N, C-alpha and C positions, 0 to 999 in steps of 0.2 A: 504492500500500499504506500503511495506516495505521501509527501508531507501534508498537502491540501487534503488528501483522503483521511490521513490520521485527525488532522484539525476538525473537519466534519463529523468524523466518526466519534472523536472524544466529546464534540458539543453536543451531538445528537444523544449520546448515552448520559452526559448530565442534566440534559433535558428530561430524558425518558425518567431517570432516577428521581429528580424532582417532582414530576407529575405522579409516578406512583409511591413515592414517599408520602406526597400530601393526599392520596386516597386513603393509604393505611393510617395517617396521623390524625385526620380531622374527627372521626374516620367516616367515610362514607361507605364502607362495607366493613362486617365485623371482623375483629382480629383471626379468629378461627377461619373464616372463608378467605380471607388475605392469605393466609399461610398455606392453605389448602391450594390455593390457585399455583403458587410457586411450585409447591411439592409435584402438582399433577403435570405442570407445564414443564418441569424438569426431566420427571420420569417419560412423558411423550417425546421429548427431542432426543434424549439419549438412548432411549429404544429405538427411535427412527433412525439415528445414525449408526446404531450398532447392526441393524438390520440392512442398512446400505453397505456397510462396510463388508458384511459377511457374503453379499453378493458377487463380491470379487474374488474368487477362489480359482487356484487351478496351477499347472506347472508354468513356472516362468513370471508370475506374477508378484510383484512388490508393491506393499501398502505400507504407507507412511501417515501415522494419526498421533493425536496429543491424547494423554489421559485426562478427565475431567474432576481431576483432584480439586481444583482452586473453585471451580463452579459448585461443587458438592460442599466445599467448605462454607462458600458465600450462602449457599440455600441453607446450611445448619444456623449459621448466624442470622441470617433472616427469620427462621422458625423461631430463634431465641428470642428476638425481638418481639414476635407474635404472643410467645407465651408470657413474656414480662409484661406485655399489655394486658392479657387475661387476668392475671395473678395478680399484678399490682392495681390496675385499673388507675391510672395517673390522671389527676384533673386536667382541666384545660391549661393551665400555667406550666406543669410538668411534662406536657406532650411534646414539647420541641425536642427533648432527648430522644424521644422514640423516633421525631422526625429526622434527628440527626444519624440514628442506628439504621434507620430503612435507607437513607438517602447512602450512607457510606457502603453498606453492604450490597445494596442493588448496583452500585456502581462497579464494584468489583465483580458481581454476577454479571452484567452486561457488557463488561469489557473483555472479559476471559470466556465467555459462552461460545462466540464466533469460532475461535481458535481449537476450541473443545469439538465443534461439529465439523470443522472442516477437515476433510482427509485427502490425500493423492493416492493414485494408483498407477502403476507403470506395467503393462501388460506386452506381448508381442508387437501391437501394432500402434498403441496409444500411449501417450501420456494423459493421465484425465485428473480433474480437480473436482469434488464434489462437496457443495455444502445443502444440506436436506435435498430437497427435490431440484436445485440448481446443480447443472452438469458442464464442465467445459472440457474440451480434449482437442489434442493435435496429434496428427501421424508423426511419426517417426522421422518419416523420410521428407517431411515437409519443413522440420525445424531446420531453421539456418543459421541461427545466431543463439549462444548461451553466453551470458554473464551474470555476475553476482554484485548485489548492491548492499550497501552496509550504511545503517543510519542509528547515529547516536543522538539522543535527545536527552538535553540535562533540562531538569525542572527546577526552579527557584523561586525563593519566597524573598522579594525584594532583589536583592544584592547576593542574598545568601543560598548557594546551592545545596538542595535538599535529597536529591537522588540523580542518577545518571542509568538510563538503559539504553542497550543496543540491540538492534535487530539485523537481520541478515537474510536475504532471499535471493534466490536463482530465478533468473527471468528465461524463460525459453520463447524465442520468436519465431513465427512460421510466416515470413513475410511481414510487410509493413502495419498489418490491421489485426492479426492474431498473434496474442501472446499469453502466456500462462505462467504464474507465479508461484513458486515452492517457497514456503516460508521455513529457511533453514532454523534458526535461532529467534527465539521471540521471548522477552522476560519474563520470568518464573513460569513459563508455559511447559518447559522441559521438551521431550522427544528426541529420539534419535535418528537423524537424517541421513547418515552417513550410506546405509544400504541403497537409500533410494537415489542418492546422488551418484552412487557408483554406476547402477542401472542407466542412469539418464546419459552419464558420460561415455556410457559403452554403446547404448542404441542409437543416440543421436550423431551417427557418423557423418552426416553432411554438412553439420554444424560448425560454423567458425567460433572460437571460443575467447573470450574476454571482451570487455567493454571498449579497448583500443581497436577493436577489428571493427567498429562501425563503418567507416570508409570503404573497406573492403567488402562489407557485407552490403553496403547501397550499391557499389558498383556493381555487384555481382547481380542485385536486383534489378538494373539498370539493364543488363545482358552485355555489360563489358568484358566479363569473362577472366580467364586468368592471362589471357594474352594482353591484356591492357599493359601499355608502355607509356608511362609518363615522360615529359619532357624534361630535360636536363634543369637544374635549379639554377636561376641566375644570381650572381653575386650582387647584392644590392643591398644599401642600407634601409631601416625601417620606414623612413620618410620616403624614398624611392618606391617601396613596395606599396607604401599606400597610394601614391600617385597613378602606378601602374594598375592597382585595383578601381580607381576612380574611372579609369579610361573604358574599363569592363572586360579588355582581353588579358586573360591571365595563364601562366603556366598551369598545367594540367593539376600539379601538386599542391597548387592554392585552393583555397576555399573561402568563398565571402558569403556571409550570411546577411542580407538584407532585413531591415525592420519588418516585422510581423504586421499586417493589417488588422489583426485581431487585437494586437497591443496598442496599435496606433488610434483605432477607434476607442477601445476602452478608456485611453487616457483620455482622449478628447470628449469623451462623455462624463468621465468620472471627476476630473479635476475643475472644471466649470461649475458642476454641482457643487464641488465642496466650496468653491469661491463664493458661491451664492449663499451657501450657508453661513460662511464668515461675515459677508457683508450685511447680510438679513440679520444675524444673530446680533452684530453690532449696533445695526438700527432699533432691535428691539431693547437692547440693554439701555441705549442713550434715550430715546423717547418716552420709553416705560417706566425709567428710573428703577428697574428691578436688576438686581445684581444676581447673576446666576451662579449657583455655588455655595448660597447662604446657608444650606442645611449640613454643608461639610466644613466650612470654615465657621470658627467661633462668631457668634451675633455680635459680641462687644466691638469686633474689627469694622462693623459697619455702622456705628453709632456716631453721631454728631458730624464733624466736619470729614471724618475718615470716610464716611459713606461715600462724598462726592469725589473723592479720590480714587476710591476703589470702583466707582461707578466708570470714570475717564478711562483708569487704567485698564477695565476689562474691555471697554470700547475699543480701546486703541490694539489691545491684543488681539480682539477678533477679526479688525481691520487689516492688521499685520499678517494675520493666517490667510484672510481672502486675498491679500497683494501676492503672497507667496503661492497661493494655488493659480492664481492669472499669470505669474511670471512660469510657472510650470506648462501651463496650458498654451502660452508663447512659442515655448521651447518647442512644444509637440507640433503647434501649427507650422513652424520652420521645417520639423520633419517632414510633414504632409506636402509641404511645398517644393521641398527637394529632397525627395527621399535618397537620390543617388549619392548624397555627401553623409548618410549616416548608415553604417555598417559595421560588422565584425568580420575582421581577417586573420585566417590562420594560415601561415606558410611553414615550411619545413624550419624557418629560422626565426619568425617572429610570431607573435599573437598581440591584436589590438583592437581595442574600438576606436571608431572613428565617428566624432560627431561635428559635422562642417570641419572647421579649421582645426578643432582640438583631438589630438593623437593621444591615446591612453594605452600604451603599449610596453612590451618586453620582448626582449631577447631570449629565445628559449635556452640559451647555452648558460644562461643565468637561473635557470629554474632548476630547481632538486625535485618537486613533486607538486601535486596539485590536490584541492579537496573541494568540495562544496559548503558553504555555509547559509545557513536560513535568515542570517540576521541582515540583510541587505533592504534597500528602499523597495526593490522590485521582488521581493522575495528571496531566490535563490540568488548567491553570487559566488563566483569562481575566485578563489584564493589561490595565489601561486606562491608556492614556498620557495624562498630565493636561497642560493646557497650561500650568500651573506648571513643569513638568519632571519633577515626580513621577511615581510610578507607583501605581495602586491594583489589589491583587491580588485576586481572587476565586478562593478554592480550593475549586472545586466539582466538579470532575472530571465525571463522568456522573452524579452523585446526581440531578439532576433531568432532565435531557434529554441526548441524544447531545450531546458537545462542539461540533459543527458545528453545530446547532440553536440553541444559546445563542448563538454566535457571528454566526451568520447573522441573527437578530432583534436583536441589540444594533446592530451594522452598519446595518442598516435603518433603525433609530431613530435612530442617531448621523446618519446621511445628511442628516437634516432640521437640523442643528445646524451645520453647517459648510458651507464654500465648495465648489462644485462640484469634482470631482476630474478628472483628466485622463481622457477616454473611452479603456479598453482593449479591445479587440476581445472579450475574455470578461468584462469587468466588473470590479469588484473581486476581489480575490483573498483565500484564507484563508491567513493567515501563522502559520506553527508555528516554535518552536525547541525543541530538547531538547539534552541532554547524556548521553553514554555514558562 
């Protein structure tokens, strides 16, 4: 699951837990009915999974699934809260503790339930994934690319780190539109994926392996084949390389990513709306005399002459936000008018983001490694780890291409400038880190 999917799933799980916890706390249903619902739901889902998994048996069939112990533990804790509700019968003021119990344990239940129900099967012809009635399968002979992706997520309370979890998945692609993900590692869920990974590596014989093989994969999908012979690499500076790319005729070893239309129109819609919100908020605060945030900031700050100062200060702050959003909108309007001057360039020697006359780039000979970080203005940014110990950040998000594609093309170019790395079964991985 990508970062956006994880965020949406986490938000959905939180809203689901809050809603169900309120049903049990108010209570809209008796505690015994509430507990019986979760018990019956768990039995039905786990039995469904067990029967679906048993259907895949035979010679040469390898199955990979995770045991549902965390789901069962969360169920026991939910039943304990229901029992406490029945035995203690807390009054209205004390039922907030029941809400916290329901909320926390339902969060655990809903987060780990999907990984407990999902399983993978490798038979003689297909690699399959199934979640209850939802099935997905790809033929071994159609898989043309295998690579791994690692995600490290740090959870912080303010500036204090409280937890760090890592997950790893293997992605099998069969052409540009069909992919299947095998979750190798996930926090606290366990499971032994080694037998499944060995079968995938042995049976997907036509697949290129490693995230850095994306250029070769896309060339093969376009029908260029193994006989594709690139032109010799010209010896030019970074600025000269940018000027060559501007003209549009480049060596075959160079790749230019233009600004994506989706990113362009998304920004031209969102930033003007945010500018209007800023200016509208400033007008509302000034003309109504209402200071937003008075419920958060102590009321004594807004008494007497200080209220006028707070009113003017908040108005100027909102105007500043509106002006900032307008400046960003103008930059995107320039991109719309002159799209040929905005692109991301990758050559065997350089990597650079070009924005009109500004070139933000680095020679790959100075780069030791790369990774992705989720702390950028546009979500993902590419981080170049330089040989001198510093980092060069390219905050590009998905403005020019999917972040995976930029990562893969840069890594493929970087491989020519560094010593051979230890050979992993599925080649170099795509490493990412983010904070929540």
